[in-house]
Kinemage of the C-alpha trace (Angstrom):
@kinemage 1
@onewidth
@group {chain A} dominant
@subgroup {mainchain}
@vectorlist {calphas} color= white
{ca met a 1} P -90.399 171.610 -32.274
{ca glu a 2} L -92.711 172.003 -29.337
{ca ile a 3} L -94.114 168.929 -27.672
{ca val a 4} L -97.889 169.022 -27.118
{ca arg a 5} L -100.469 166.689 -25.698
{ca ala a 6} L -104.168 166.442 -26.383
{ca ile a 7} L -106.560 167.102 -23.513
{ca lys a 8} L -110.316 166.556 -23.709
{ca cys a 9} L -112.421 169.525 -22.600
{ca glu a 10} L -114.744 168.564 -19.729
{ca lys a 11} L -117.549 170.915 -20.851
{ca cys a 12} L -117.866 170.289 -24.581
{ca gly a 13} L -115.674 167.218 -25.181
{ca his a 14} L -113.467 168.645 -27.937
{ca leu a 15} L -109.722 168.032 -27.896
{ca met a 16} L -107.321 170.832 -27.022
{ca glu a 17} L -103.602 170.802 -27.598
{ca met a 18} L -101.590 171.819 -24.542
{ca pro a 19} L -97.845 172.404 -24.648
{ca ile a 20} L -95.817 170.209 -22.336
{ca lys a 21} L -93.258 172.111 -20.336
{ca lys a 22} L -89.933 170.390 -20.202
{ca glu a 23} L -88.717 170.470 -16.627
{ca glu a 24} L -85.148 171.362 -16.020
{ca pro a 25} L -83.287 168.723 -13.999
{ca lys a 26} L -82.636 169.825 -10.459
{ca pro a 27} L -78.982 170.425 -9.693
{ca lys a 28} L -77.477 167.789 -7.447
{ca lys a 29} L -76.832 168.928 -3.930
{ca glu a 30} L -73.252 168.718 -2.845
{ca arg a 31} L -72.735 166.649 0.248
{ca lys a 32} L -71.066 168.618 2.937
{ca arg a 33} L -68.521 166.639 4.864
{ca lys a 34} L -68.473 167.204 8.539
{ca leu a 35} L -64.974 168.236 9.535
{ca val a 36} L -63.983 166.359 12.657
{ca arg a 37} L -60.848 167.674 14.289
{ca trp a 38} L -58.471 165.362 16.071
{ca lys a 39} L -58.147 165.949 19.804
{ca asp a 40} L -54.666 166.262 21.274
{ca ser a 41} L -55.198 163.054 23.251
{ca glu a 42} L -56.147 161.163 20.049
{ca val a 43} L -53.057 162.430 18.243
{ca gln a 44} L -50.879 161.375 21.178
{ca tyr a 45} L -52.493 157.905 21.192
{ca leu a 46} L -51.813 157.635 17.470
{ca lys a 47} L -48.161 158.641 17.928
{ca asp a 48} L -47.715 156.168 20.800
{ca tyr a 49} L -49.297 153.110 19.183
{ca tyr a 50} L -49.254 153.480 15.379
{ca ala a 51} L -45.834 151.888 14.924
{ca val a 52} L -46.878 148.652 16.644
{ca ser a 53} L -50.674 148.508 16.294
{ca gly a 54} L -51.514 149.885 12.875
{ca ala a 55} L -54.448 151.844 11.512
{ca glu a 56} L -57.215 149.234 11.952
{ca thr a 57} L -56.649 148.679 15.659
{ca ile a 58} L -56.293 152.378 16.408
{ca ala a 59} L -59.383 153.209 14.324
{ca lys a 60} L -61.467 150.867 16.474
{ca ala a 61} L -60.015 152.266 19.683
{ca leu a 62} L -60.661 155.887 18.679
{ca ser a 63} L -63.975 155.295 16.845
{ca lys a 64} L -62.594 156.634 13.574
{ca thr a 65} L -62.314 155.200 10.090
{ca thr a 66} L -59.206 153.295 9.088
{ca ser a 67} L -58.540 155.761 6.269
{ca ser a 68} L -58.827 158.696 8.690
{ca val a 69} L -56.218 157.144 10.976
{ca ala a 70} L -53.920 156.251 8.068
{ca asn a 71} L -54.203 159.784 6.631
{ca lys a 72} L -53.448 161.418 9.976
{ca ala a 73} L -50.461 159.114 10.513
{ca ser a 74} L -49.169 160.059 7.079
{ca gln a 75} L -49.600 163.774 7.859
{ca leu a 76} L -47.593 163.281 11.045
{ca gly a 77} L -44.907 161.283 9.213
{ca leu a 78} L -45.528 158.142 11.277
{ca lys a 79} L -44.343 154.761 9.975
{ca arg a 80} L -45.102 151.190 10.974
{ca lys a 81} L -42.273 149.053 12.348
{ca ala a 82} L -41.101 146.147 10.208
{ca thr a 83} L -43.001 142.900 10.810
{ca ala a 84} L -39.999 141.145 12.356
{ca glu a 85} L -39.473 143.994 14.821
{ca arg a 86} L -43.158 143.946 15.851
{ca thr a 87} L -43.139 140.214 16.573
{ca leu a 88} L -39.934 140.379 18.625
{ca ser a 89} L -41.145 143.261 20.839
C-alpha cells in the first residue's frame, strides 16, 4: 500500500495525489575513540604511587580518567596496599 497525499494545483485548483517517499533512517555514526598512549613518565608515576595513592589521586595528577588509571594499573599487575599498611606508612 503506497502512501499518498493530496496537493492542490496552483493553476487550476484541482487536487492531485502525490506519493510520499518514505525516507530511510540514516545509519548512526560510530564514535571514534581517540587512542591516547601512556608516556613512559606517566607509567613510572603510576608504578611508584598506585600502591599508596590509588586511582583517583593519580588520575587528577596525570589529567586522566579514574577508569583509565585503574585499567592501566590492572594491565601492569599493580595492586593497592592494604588499608592498615597505608595508614602506618
